[in-house]
ZAPA-222963 format. One record per residue (C-alpha): residue number from 1; residue in one letter; x, y, z. Coordinates in nm, 3 decimals. Each point is the difference from the previous one (the first is absolute). Layout:
<atoms>
seq; type; px; py; pz
NUM; A; X; Y; Z
...
</atoms>
This chain:
<atoms>
seq; type; px; py; pz
1; M; -2.790; 14.813; -11.401
2; N; -0.057; -0.158; 0.301
3; S; 0.220; 0.079; 0.293
4; A; 0.262; -0.308; 0.147
5; T; -0.188; 0.028; 0.311
6; S; -0.344; 0.024; -0.136
7; W; -0.051; -0.379; 0.004
8; T; 0.081; -0.245; 0.310
9; S; 0.210; -0.302; -0.062
10; R; -0.306; -0.213; 0.122
11; Q; -0.264; 0.219; -0.283
12; R; 0.290; -0.066; -0.264
13; V; 0.002; -0.392; 0.062
14; R; -0.415; -0.003; 0.002
15; A; 0.008; 0.160; -0.331
16; A; 0.283; -0.170; -0.187
17; L; -0.161; -0.311; 0.119
18; S; -0.326; 0.090; -0.114
19; H; 0.120; 0.123; -0.324
20; Q; -0.034; 0.363; 0.055
21; E; 0.369; 0.211; -0.058
22; P; 0.133; 0.147; 0.329
23; D; 0.220; 0.337; -0.002
24; R; 0.273; -0.279; -0.026
25; V; 0.073; -0.380; -0.028
26; P; 0.011; -0.129; 0.335
27; L; 0.298; -0.166; 0.156
28; D; 0.068; -0.324; 0.174
29; L; 0.294; -0.123; 0.184
30; A; -0.054; -0.248; 0.302
31; G; -0.416; 0.091; -0.036
32; T; -0.103; -0.416; -0.065
33; M; 0.176; -0.274; 0.081
34; S; 0.137; -0.023; -0.338
35; S; 0.193; 0.343; -0.064
36; G; 0.264; 0.012; 0.287
37; I; 0.324; 0.064; 0.010
38; N; 0.334; -0.243; 0.143
39; F; 0.089; 0.097; 0.374
40; R; 0.357; 0.047; -0.164
41; A; -0.125; 0.188; -0.270
42; Y; -0.174; 0.216; 0.233
43; E; 0.318; 0.063; 0.248
44; E; 0.170; 0.112; -0.317
45; L; -0.281; 0.261; -0.073
46; L; 0.016; 0.103; 0.313
47; R; 0.377; 0.069; -0.008
48; Y; -0.058; 0.159; -0.351
49; L; -0.286; 0.268; 0.143
50; G; 0.262; 0.058; 0.279
51; L; -0.254; -0.163; 0.210
52; D; 0.036; -0.176; 0.366
53; E; -0.291; -0.191; 0.055
54; A; -0.096; -0.364; 0.170
55; W; -0.200; -0.197; -0.196
56; S; -0.223; -0.291; 0.029
57; W; -0.137; -0.302; -0.200
58; D; -0.261; -0.008; -0.202
59; L; -0.017; -0.367; -0.087
60; E; 0.364; -0.120; 0.116
61; R; -0.069; -0.326; -0.232
62; S; 0.050; 0.190; -0.297
63; R; 0.264; 0.248; 0.179
64; T; -0.225; 0.273; -0.062
65; V; -0.013; 0.333; 0.262
66; N; -0.261; 0.265; 0.066
67; L; 0.075; 0.366; -0.130
68; S; -0.026; 0.291; 0.260
69; E; -0.178; 0.281; -0.046
70; T; 0.289; 0.195; -0.109
71; V; 0.099; -0.236; -0.289
72; R; -0.336; -0.022; -0.036
73; R; -0.039; 0.392; -0.099
74; R; 0.331; 0.001; -0.120
75; L; -0.074; -0.247; -0.275
76; H; -0.409; 0.148; -0.094
77; V; -0.116; -0.357; 0.149
78; D; -0.390; 0.011; -0.031
79; I; -0.096; -0.344; 0.120
80; V; 0.050; -0.149; 0.368
81; N; -0.009; -0.374; 0.050
82; V; -0.194; -0.214; 0.280
83; R; 0.050; -0.323; 0.070
84; P; -0.225; -0.235; 0.221
85; G; 0.153; -0.205; 0.262
86; G; 0.051; -0.353; 0.047
87; P; 0.128; -0.300; 0.188
88; L; 0.394; 0.099; 0.021
89; P; 0.220; -0.274; -0.125
90; R; 0.279; -0.215; 0.187
91; R; 0.344; 0.078; -0.099
92; W; 0.359; -0.100; 0.094
93; S; 0.354; -0.021; -0.130
94; E; 0.199; -0.285; -0.115
95; G; 0.334; -0.023; -0.186
96; G; 0.003; 0.352; -0.061
97; L; -0.360; 0.016; -0.192
98; A; -0.269; 0.125; 0.151
99; Y; -0.387; -0.164; -0.016
100; E; -0.351; 0.047; 0.099
101; Q; -0.281; -0.226; -0.014
102; D; -0.297; 0.166; -0.070
103; H; -0.367; -0.101; 0.140
104; W; -0.066; -0.231; -0.311
105; G; 0.293; -0.219; 0.091
106; V; 0.202; 0.138; -0.253
107; T; 0.351; 0.030; 0.028
108; W; 0.220; 0.318; -0.115
109; V; 0.364; 0.028; -0.026
110; S; 0.226; 0.327; -0.016
111; A; 0.376; 0.072; -0.088
112; P; 0.088; 0.286; 0.218
113; G; -0.118; 0.305; -0.111
114; G; -0.167; -0.160; -0.319
115; H; -0.388; -0.126; -0.075
116; Y; -0.191; -0.287; 0.147
117; Y; -0.108; -0.312; -0.214
118; V; -0.210; -0.266; 0.078
119; A; 0.285; -0.280; 0.124
120; Q; -0.303; -0.250; 0.097
121; P; -0.277; -0.039; -0.194
122; I; -0.222; -0.226; 0.255
123; L; -0.209; -0.142; -0.310
124; A; 0.323; -0.090; -0.161
125; G; -0.047; -0.404; -0.122
126; A; -0.364; -0.005; 0.075
127; S; -0.202; -0.207; -0.218
128; S; -0.369; -0.067; 0.077
129; L; -0.293; 0.230; 0.133
130; A; 0.043; -0.184; 0.363
131; D; 0.353; 0.208; 0.007
132; L; -0.165; 0.354; 0.046
133; D; -0.172; -0.159; 0.315
134; T; 0.359; -0.040; 0.182
135; V; 0.046; 0.409; -0.067
136; H; -0.070; 0.203; 0.330
137; W; -0.224; 0.241; -0.199
138; P; -0.011; 0.368; 0.186
139; D; -0.287; 0.108; 0.125
140; P; -0.155; 0.308; -0.236
141; T; -0.202; 0.132; 0.319
142; N; 0.352; 0.062; 0.225
143; P; -0.075; 0.344; 0.147
144; T; 0.343; 0.094; -0.088
145; Y; -0.041; 0.032; -0.387
146; D; -0.262; 0.316; 0.088
147; E; 0.098; 0.104; 0.363
148; G; 0.159; 0.394; 0.015
149; L; -0.084; 0.054; -0.376
150; P; -0.249; 0.302; 0.050
151; D; 0.321; 0.115; 0.227
152; R; 0.227; -0.051; -0.280
153; I; -0.228; 0.194; -0.225
154; G; -0.085; 0.299; 0.200
155; A; 0.395; 0.026; 0.063
156; A; 0.014; -0.010; -0.382
157; Q; -0.246; 0.296; -0.043
158; A; 0.148; 0.176; 0.268
159; L; 0.339; 0.013; -0.181
160; G; -0.213; 0.234; -0.248
161; D; -0.198; -0.041; -0.256
162; Y; 0.088; -0.259; -0.234
163; G; -0.161; -0.278; -0.203
164; I; 0.033; -0.313; 0.218
165; C; 0.041; -0.351; -0.116
166; L; -0.030; -0.302; 0.161
167; S; 0.238; -0.281; -0.060
168; L; -0.179; -0.354; 0.042
169; P; 0.208; -0.315; 0.064
170; V; 0.106; -0.170; -0.299
171; G; -0.252; -0.146; -0.208
172; F; -0.101; -0.382; -0.039
173; I; 0.237; -0.044; -0.310
174; H; 0.304; 0.056; 0.191
175; Q; -0.112; -0.159; 0.281
176; S; -0.084; -0.305; -0.148
177; Q; 0.366; 0.045; -0.217
178; F; 0.148; -0.003; 0.378
179; L; -0.189; -0.253; 0.173
180; R; 0.103; -0.248; -0.293
181; G; 0.314; 0.107; -0.207
182; Y; 0.009; 0.214; -0.339
183; E; 0.063; -0.333; -0.190
184; E; -0.257; -0.237; 0.102
185; W; -0.256; 0.267; 0.028
186; L; 0.063; 0.091; -0.375
187; A; -0.027; -0.362; -0.041
188; D; -0.274; -0.078; 0.170
189; L; -0.211; 0.231; -0.227
190; L; 0.043; -0.227; -0.289
191; V; 0.048; -0.386; 0.168
192; N; -0.159; 0.004; 0.319
193; R; -0.288; 0.248; -0.018
194; R; -0.217; -0.136; 0.260
195; F; 0.279; 0.070; 0.266
196; A; 0.060; 0.339; -0.142
197; E; -0.327; 0.104; 0.026
198; A; -0.095; -0.137; 0.312
199; L; 0.327; 0.198; 0.159
200; L; -0.117; 0.312; -0.241
201; D; -0.312; -0.029; 0.191
202; R; 0.117; -0.025; 0.355
203; V; 0.200; 0.276; -0.008
204; L; -0.273; 0.213; -0.203
205; E; -0.246; -0.079; 0.266
206; I; 0.275; 0.127; 0.294
207; K; 0.098; 0.324; -0.174
208; I; -0.366; 0.105; -0.082
209; E; -0.115; -0.012; 0.317
210; K; 0.346; 0.186; 0.122
211; Y; -0.032; 0.231; -0.206
212; S; -0.402; 0.074; 0.061
213; R; 0.092; 0.035; 0.357
214; I; 0.282; 0.233; -0.033
215; L; -0.231; 0.255; -0.270
216; D; -0.243; -0.011; 0.259
217; A; 0.203; 0.129; 0.254
218; A; 0.167; 0.246; -0.240
219; G; -0.353; 0.186; -0.076
220; A; 0.006; 0.263; -0.229
221; D; 0.295; 0.183; 0.072
222; I; 0.217; -0.181; -0.261
223; D; 0.026; 0.105; -0.392
224; V; 0.164; -0.267; -0.109
225; V; 0.043; -0.390; 0.047
226; I; 0.288; -0.202; -0.151
227; V; 0.042; -0.386; 0.008
228; G; 0.287; -0.168; -0.184
229; D; -0.008; -0.265; -0.200
230; D; 0.265; -0.092; -0.318
231; I; -0.164; -0.124; -0.313
232; G; 0.271; 0.103; -0.256
233; F; 0.363; -0.087; -0.055
234; Q; 0.269; 0.208; -0.212
235; N; -0.107; -0.121; -0.300
236; G; -0.374; -0.096; 0.046
237; P; -0.235; -0.142; 0.195
238; M; 0.084; -0.211; 0.301
239; V; -0.268; -0.275; -0.188
240; S; -0.125; -0.016; -0.330
241; P; -0.324; 0.223; -0.013
242; A; -0.243; -0.287; 0.014
243; L; 0.141; -0.161; 0.280
244; Y; -0.023; 0.352; 0.194
245; R; -0.392; 0.020; -0.060
246; R; -0.075; -0.334; 0.064
247; M; 0.228; -0.036; 0.337
248; I; 0.043; 0.375; 0.109
249; A; -0.235; 0.217; -0.139
250; P; -0.325; -0.126; 0.179
251; R; 0.165; 0.017; 0.352
252; Q; 0.144; 0.347; -0.095
253; R; -0.328; 0.110; -0.064
254; R; -0.146; -0.101; 0.356
255; L; 0.288; 0.157; 0.153
256; F; -0.009; 0.328; -0.172
257; A; -0.438; -0.018; 0.009
258; T; 0.093; -0.053; 0.413
259; L; 0.219; 0.294; 0.011
260; H; -0.261; 0.223; -0.180
261; A; -0.277; -0.116; 0.233
262; H; 0.209; 0.115; 0.302
263; S; 0.154; 0.297; -0.107
264; A; -0.038; 0.305; -0.227
265; A; 0.333; 0.051; -0.075
266; A; 0.118; -0.068; -0.312
267; V; 0.163; -0.342; -0.038
268; L; 0.376; 0.041; -0.109
269; Y; 0.179; -0.338; -0.134
270; H; 0.322; -0.067; -0.004
271; T; 0.097; -0.257; -0.232
272; C; 0.377; -0.042; -0.153
273; G; 0.111; -0.043; -0.380
274; S; -0.163; 0.023; -0.306
275; I; -0.417; -0.068; 0.044
276; V; -0.098; 0.197; -0.297
277; Q; -0.257; -0.311; -0.112
278; M; -0.136; -0.026; 0.345
279; I; -0.043; 0.395; 0.035
280; P; -0.364; -0.046; -0.176
281; D; -0.082; -0.276; 0.263
282; L; 0.113; 0.195; 0.336
283; I; -0.234; 0.313; -0.157
284; D; -0.301; -0.189; -0.064
285; M; 0.050; -0.165; 0.421
286; G; 0.038; 0.359; 0.166
287; V; 0.372; 0.071; 0.024
288; D; 0.028; 0.393; -0.030
289; A; 0.363; 0.046; -0.042
290; I; 0.302; -0.192; -0.061
291; N; 0.300; -0.037; 0.133
292; P; 0.304; 0.048; -0.064
293; V; -0.023; 0.031; -0.399
294; Q; 0.309; -0.159; -0.039
295; V; 0.157; 0.169; -0.309
296; S; 0.314; -0.228; -0.051
297; A; -0.258; -0.286; -0.058
298; A; -0.129; -0.138; -0.323
299; G; -0.249; 0.224; -0.187
300; M; -0.016; 0.219; 0.372
301; D; -0.064; 0.330; -0.253
302; T; -0.145; 0.285; 0.179
303; A; -0.093; 0.147; -0.320
304; W; -0.199; -0.310; -0.073
305; L; -0.130; -0.075; 0.328
306; K; -0.141; 0.352; 0.043
307; R; -0.145; 0.009; -0.374
308; E; -0.180; -0.375; 0.040
309; F; -0.085; 0.037; 0.400
310; G; 0.013; 0.380; 0.113
311; R; -0.333; 0.022; 0.019
312; Q; -0.060; -0.281; 0.280
313; L; 0.306; -0.061; 0.147
314; C; 0.273; 0.200; 0.208
315; F; 0.340; -0.037; -0.021
316; W; 0.248; 0.009; 0.312
317; G; 0.367; -0.009; -0.045
318; G; 0.174; -0.001; -0.356
319; I; 0.287; 0.150; 0.091
320; D; 0.324; -0.296; -0.117
321; S; 0.166; -0.129; 0.280
322; H; 0.137; -0.278; -0.209
323; Q; 0.233; 0.235; -0.159
324; V; -0.055; 0.393; 0.033
325; L; 0.036; 0.022; 0.334
326; P; 0.304; -0.193; 0.069
327; Y; 0.203; 0.068; -0.267
328; G; -0.181; 0.276; -0.181
329; T; 0.194; 0.415; 0.043
330; Q; -0.239; 0.220; 0.159
331; E; -0.107; 0.115; -0.356
332; D; -0.083; -0.339; -0.071
333; V; -0.217; -0.012; 0.295
334; R; -0.150; 0.365; -0.077
335; A; -0.079; -0.137; -0.379
336; E; -0.181; -0.322; 0.153
337; V; -0.221; 0.181; 0.202
338; R; -0.098; 0.259; -0.234
339; R; -0.124; -0.273; -0.264
340; R; -0.202; -0.201; 0.260
341; I; -0.183; 0.276; 0.119
342; D; -0.040; 0.120; -0.397
343; D; -0.087; -0.351; -0.046
344; L; -0.244; -0.090; 0.303
345; A; -0.076; 0.353; 0.195
346; G; -0.314; 0.156; -0.286
347; G; -0.344; -0.019; 0.106
348; G; 0.124; -0.117; 0.366
349; G; 0.028; -0.351; 0.099
350; Y; 0.431; -0.048; 0.087
351; V; 0.188; 0.028; 0.294
352; V; 0.377; 0.060; -0.005
353; A; 0.222; -0.300; 0.145
354; A; 0.263; -0.244; -0.065
355; T; -0.095; -0.291; -0.165
356; H; 0.135; -0.223; 0.298
357; H; 0.170; 0.108; 0.368
358; I; 0.319; 0.204; -0.042
359; Q; 0.269; -0.172; 0.083
360; H; 0.326; 0.003; 0.111
361; G; 0.237; 0.109; -0.241
362; V; -0.257; 0.260; -0.187
363; P; 0.235; 0.337; 0.055
364; P; -0.191; 0.229; 0.282
365; A; 0.024; 0.298; -0.265
366; N; -0.188; -0.195; -0.273
367; V; -0.306; -0.067; 0.266
368; L; 0.002; 0.360; 0.083
369; T; 0.016; 0.080; -0.402
370; L; -0.335; -0.210; -0.057
371; F; -0.197; 0.118; 0.274
372; D; 0.125; 0.386; -0.075
373; E; -0.039; -0.010; -0.351
374; A; -0.357; -0.215; 0.049
375; A; -0.126; 0.289; 0.252
376; H; 0.120; 0.316; -0.266
377; Y; -0.143; -0.140; -0.344
378; G; -0.287; -0.022; -0.123
379; W; -0.190; 0.208; 0.199
380; R; -0.380; 0.086; -0.179
381; D; -0.218; 0.316; 0.004
382; R; -0.345; 0.044; 0.102
383; D; -0.125; -0.124; -0.368
384; G; 0.272; -0.295; 0.003
385; V; 0.237; 0.150; -0.200
386; K; 0.388; -0.154; 0.054
387; T; 0.189; 0.346; 0.101
388; G; 0.316; -0.157; 0.034
389; R; 0.247; 0.046; 0.311
390; R; -0.072; 0.183; 0.268
</atoms>
């Protein structure tokens, strides 16, 4: 039987992404842009663990923080997140609210301690292609995007032999929505398609150039690269599969081809919601793994997903953050962890994580139970036979 120390975290992650069974399923918290923990939830976790530690932001806009090495090891986490740089936003306060204007010109707003939301899409109300020429489009060759990235990867490597994930800036779908406004963006797909396609293409070209430069700077020292763009809602796809294949998929194909052309790392695609109808398209386009496997959404049954797509696709997430983590008992959390490992881990291809950022209100005991249970359930012997708790 393999001992608990016979695999490094990086070997564990690479094996899972290669559809091989490691000694146990790898675990992720704050190892990607979409699997983090809210700063208030983290402060409660620190107190629960009896730790008096300072913390730093991972992404202030989403209110997520970096794990300390003490917490990372206590929770048996196998992944470390690395982010590229970029131009700093302009920030100010007004009327008790915090504002931020990003380098695309989009203004965001947050109540004290809350999340940031788009307050002012710069293309709201635009009606013609000429309006796109009024935007001050960011320069994808700006050196701040990749500046210092090799040093940050080196610092991640110095922490230990972890799997390393490079989290790319938000994808072209979301960025187009931020610029246009969600409602108008959706309407454009049906009634103003020339404008919608022109906006998508403008943003995609910038993203492809930016991502290419970032990946070239990262080199061969990353194991997985994640890009996020939601295409699902709670009850079904964001748009019809036919419209998705006409307007979105051809552009995603270019994007994923670019990621593979500039890196040997596995491509992890983040999309919330019910995406079962688009999974075959994503596989065909070169996606290696999906996150967050939102099990609370329609049709996202983990046993079925594994049967249908487990030979071609890895699953990253799957632990319900909609009901079980915030409202369940510790035994509910244990049962959830065991169920998802049983459904998804066989033959490799699974990384345990919550289905979204762990938010304030999730009891710290449930956070600890998630990772302790996952770290001790489902070990395999040398022949891949499940041996139970270790």
